[in-house]
C-alpha positions in Angstrom: -0.2 0.3 0.1 1.6 3.2 -1.1 1.6 6.7 1.5 -0.9 8.7 -0.2 -3.6 5.7 -0.2 -3.0 5.4 3.5 -3.1 8.9 4.1 -6.7 8.6 2.0 -7.7 5.4 4.2 -6.8 7.8 7.3 -9.0 11.0 6.1 -11.7 8.6 5.4 -12.3 6.6 8.5 -11.0 10.2 10.9 -13.9 11.8 8.9 -16.5 8.8 9.5 -15.2 8.9 12.9 -15.9 12.6 13.4 -19.2 12.8 11.1 -20.3 10.1 13.5 -19.6 12.3 16.8 -22.5 14.9 16.3 -26.1 14.2 15.9 -28.9 17.1 14.3 -32.3 18.0 14.9 -35.1 20.0 13.4 -36.9 21.9 16.0 -40.2 22.4 14.9 -43.4 24.4 16.4 -47.0 24.8 15.2 -47.4 27.5 15.0 -43.9 28.6 13.7 -42.0 32.0 14.5 -41.9 30.5 18.9 -39.2 31.4 20.5 -36.9 28.5 21.2 -35.0 27.9 24.6 -32.3 25.3 24.9 -31.2 24.4 28.4 -32.6 28.0 29.3 -30.7 29.6 27.0 -32.6 31.2 23.9 -31.1 30.0 20.9 -33.9 31.5 18.3 -37.0 30.7 16.4 -38.6 27.9 15.2 -38.1 25.6 12.8 -34.5 25.7 14.0 -31.9 23.1 13.5 -29.8 21.6 16.8 -26.5 20.2 16.1 -24.3 19.3 18.8 -21.8 16.7 19.6 -22.9 15.3 23.0 -22.2 11.6 24.0 -25.2 8.9 24.6 -27.9 9.8 27.5 -27.4 13.3 27.0 -30.3 15.6 27.3 -31.4 18.9 26.8 -35.0 20.8 28.5 -36.8 22.4 25.5 -38.9 25.5 26.3 -41.0 27.3 23.3 -42.9 30.8 23.8 -45.5 32.1 21.8 -47.6 35.3 22.6 -51.1 33.8 22.9 -49.9 30.3 24.0 -48.9 28.5 26.8 -45.4 28.0 27.4 -44.1 24.4 26.1 -41.3 22.4 28.1 -40.0 19.3 26.9 -37.0 17.0 27.2 -34.9 15.5 24.0 -32.3 12.9 24.7 -29.9 11.5 22.9 -31.1 8.0 22.5 -34.2 8.2 20.6 -32.2 6.4 17.3 -29.3 4.3 16.6 -26.4 6.1 14.7 -25.4 3.4 12.2 -21.9 5.4 11.5 -20.9 5.7 14.8 -21.3 1.7 15.4 -19.1 1.4 12.0 -16.4 3.6 13.6 -16.7 2.1 17.0 -15.6 -1.1 14.8 -12.2 0.9 14.4 -11.9 3.1 17.4 -13.7 2.3 21.0 -14.5 6.5 21.5 -17.4 6.2 19.3 -19.3 4.1 21.1 -20.0 7.1 23.2 -21.9 8.6 19.9 -24.1 5.5 18.7 -26.9 7.0 19.2 -28.7 10.3 18.1 -31.8 12.7 17.8 -35.0 11.6 15.8 -34.4 13.9 12.2 -37.6 16.2 13.8 -39.2 17.1 16.8 -43.0 18.7 16.5 -44.6 20.2 19.2 -48.0 22.0 19.2 -48.3 24.9 21.0 -51.7 25.4 22.7 -53.9 28.6 22.8 -54.3 30.5 25.8 -58.3 30.5 26.0 -59.1 33.6 26.5 -62.6 33.1 27.7 -61.0 31.7 31.5 -58.8 34.5 32.1 -60.9 36.4 34.5 -59.6 39.8 35.4 -60.1 40.5 39.5 -63.1 43.3 39.3 -63.2 46.6 41.2 -65.7 45.0 43.5 -64.3 42.0 44.3 -60.9 43.4 45.2 -62.9 45.8 48.0 -64.1 43.1 49.6 -61.5 42.2 51.7 -60.2 43.5 54.3 -56.9 46.3 53.7 -55.1 44.3 56.6 -55.8 41.4 54.6 -54.3 43.4 51.4 -51.8 44.5 53.0 -50.9 40.6 54.8 -51.1 39.1 51.1 -48.6 42.2 49.4 -46.5 41.2 52.5 -45.9 37.5 52.0 -45.5 38.2 48.1 -42.7 40.5 49.7 -41.7 38.1 51.7 -41.3 35.3 48.9 -39.5 37.9 46.8 -41.9 37.5 44.3 -42.0 41.2 44.2 -39.5 43.6 45.1 -39.4 46.6 48.0 -40.6 49.3 45.8 -43.6 47.5 43.9 -44.6 46.9 47.7 -44.7 50.5 48.5 -46.1 51.1 45.2 -49.0 48.7 46.2 -49.0 49.1 49.5 -49.7 53.2 49.5 -52.7 52.2 46.9 -54.0 50.3 49.3 -53.7 52.8 52.0 -55.7 55.2 49.9 -58.4 53.2 48.9 -61.4 54.3 50.3 -64.0 51.5 51.3 
């Protein structure tokens, strides 16, 4: 075997080895153009082609958001389909066995609309039925639970104390 054949063979095996390490999946949503977050980081809008070189069993959290629709959270795990190229590469090198599984080619997600008729806005007469003390206790609890800031607390407290019942 001459030197150029060996180099070409090594190049071919290396290409197969490294190509087998990566996996990709198309993340789609209905409706499209939903904001896509992978493991908490914003990456773009759907449809989105995700490529990585994670090993078998790795997973990522998928979060989709679109105005007027409920947020959708799911998980994609790299164990959905056998990667034949990685198995063949694993015969020559033990390392590709870490990449013998890959993602499904496509992940489709159906976003559900927020039902506007179920969104009930509080009416002023319902709010005034509670005593000021009850309102302040609830507001203080929100502050203690760090749901609102001190500034928001002070503004709402002023509104409650200035309310005439």
